[in-house]
Legacy VTK file of the C-alpha trace (Angstrom):
# vtk DataFile Version 3.0
C-alpha trace
ASCII
DATASET POLYDATA
POINTS 132 float
-39.509 10.359 1.867
-38.194 13.594 0.341
-35.237 13.910 -1.897
-33.316 15.903 0.705
-33.757 12.978 3.350
-32.524 10.274 0.717
-29.502 12.604 -0.150
-28.611 12.912 3.571
-28.905 9.131 4.050
-26.638 8.548 1.004
-24.113 10.994 2.377
-24.288 9.393 5.893
-23.713 5.997 4.497
-20.819 7.130 2.216
-19.064 8.795 5.256
-19.449 5.693 7.243
-17.931 3.520 4.325
-15.067 6.050 3.912
-14.307 6.059 7.643
-14.261 2.190 7.677
-11.998 2.042 4.590
-9.797 4.638 6.238
-9.318 2.744 9.530
-8.689 -0.515 7.489
-6.023 1.356 5.464
-4.392 2.727 8.607
-4.052 -0.765 10.223
-2.729 -2.263 6.789
-0.287 0.649 6.637
1.018 -0.078 10.108
1.266 -3.747 9.634
3.203 -3.394 6.290
5.687 -1.050 7.936
6.116 -3.467 11.008
6.619 -6.535 8.598
9.184 -4.560 6.648
11.191 -3.654 9.718
11.060 -7.244 11.007
12.141 -8.608 7.650
15.093 -6.163 7.543
16.162 -7.128 10.904
15.862 -10.885 10.130
18.006 -10.438 6.924
20.697 -8.695 9.078
20.832 -11.614 11.602
20.925 -14.187 8.820
23.630 -12.417 6.841
25.863 -12.300 9.892
25.239 -16.008 10.999
25.950 -17.150 7.492
29.059 -15.215 7.264
30.242 -16.656 10.560
29.497 -20.062 9.240
31.482 -19.587 6.088
34.418 -18.003 7.714
34.553 -20.709 10.438
35.356 -23.291 7.959
38.463 -21.346 6.775
40.619 -20.308 9.849
41.896 -16.782 9.491
39.620 -15.608 6.871
37.596 -12.545 6.895
34.489 -11.416 5.093
32.955 -8.096 5.242
28.955 -7.846 5.340
26.798 -4.950 4.890
23.688 -5.095 6.881
20.667 -2.669 6.993
19.100 -1.850 10.461
15.598 -0.742 10.619
14.362 1.856 12.876
13.656 1.239 16.528
16.386 -1.270 17.180
17.159 -1.234 20.978
19.776 -4.055 20.813
21.996 -5.657 18.391
24.527 -8.258 19.482
26.296 -11.628 19.192
26.487 -14.142 21.858
27.248 -17.803 21.980
25.928 -19.067 18.654
23.247 -16.540 18.071
23.057 -12.976 16.424
20.261 -10.942 17.897
18.375 -7.815 17.172
15.897 -6.517 19.575
13.352 -4.303 18.061
10.373 -2.320 19.470
7.024 -1.837 18.246
4.360 0.438 19.779
3.008 -2.450 22.042
6.073 -4.967 22.395
9.906 -5.571 22.106
10.799 -8.548 19.840
13.982 -10.530 19.657
14.866 -11.516 16.047
17.692 -14.019 15.911
19.511 -16.328 13.769
21.953 -19.202 14.971
25.267 -19.979 13.587
27.279 -23.180 13.714
30.240 -21.307 14.971
31.114 -19.969 18.340
30.649 -16.330 18.306
32.717 -13.915 20.444
30.284 -11.779 22.334
29.950 -8.574 20.500
27.444 -5.474 21.023
26.965 -3.563 17.757
25.627 -0.119 17.077
21.924 0.134 16.859
21.744 3.197 14.673
19.321 3.001 11.868
20.800 2.449 8.347
23.859 0.503 6.765
26.487 -1.091 8.921
29.712 -2.823 7.665
30.944 -5.561 9.831
34.088 -7.511 9.259
33.609 -11.313 10.262
36.914 -13.016 10.995
37.687 -16.687 12.136
40.150 -17.360 14.864
41.220 -20.741 16.152
38.219 -20.998 18.575
35.648 -18.368 17.742
34.221 -16.088 15.095
34.771 -12.326 15.797
32.974 -9.291 14.538
34.384 -5.834 13.938
32.112 -2.864 13.128
33.830 -0.904 10.275
LINES 1 133
132 0 1 2 3 4 5 6 7 8 9 10 11 12 13 14 15 16 17 18 19 20 21 22 23 24 25 26 27 28 29 30 31 32 33 34 35 36 37 38 39 40 41 42 43 44 45 46 47 48 49 50 51 52 53 54 55 56 57 58 59 60 61 62 63 64 65 66 67 68 69 70 71 72 73 74 75 76 77 78 79 80 81 82 83 84 85 86 87 88 89 90 91 92 93 94 95 96 97 98 99 100 101 102 103 104 105 106 107 108 109 110 111 112 113 114 115 116 117 118 119 120 121 122 123 124 125 126 127 128 129 130 131
């Protein structure tokens, strides 16, 4: 075996290893990005459901909640006892929700990415939401 052949084999092996590491890094990056989006959506639903529970115990009270929506939200609403965010990924659409103990007035929120301020108010029978 010549020195040139050994060098080419090492270069080929190094290229294959770099390719495998690059593909693994790409998948890891996509997974971390999706998990971050899903966690942000879950946190938003949990904040609104918790606020609804809190104001429902004090008739007439209002709390303003700031929630941060991730990218690719296709639906954001409250209905029944649930606060729901629909979020898309390249392959699927997911529903992330949190339930409240209170009856929630059916409401559809803006799906725009970023911060949203939402007033959560209790009435005699329901909890209402108003985007500020």
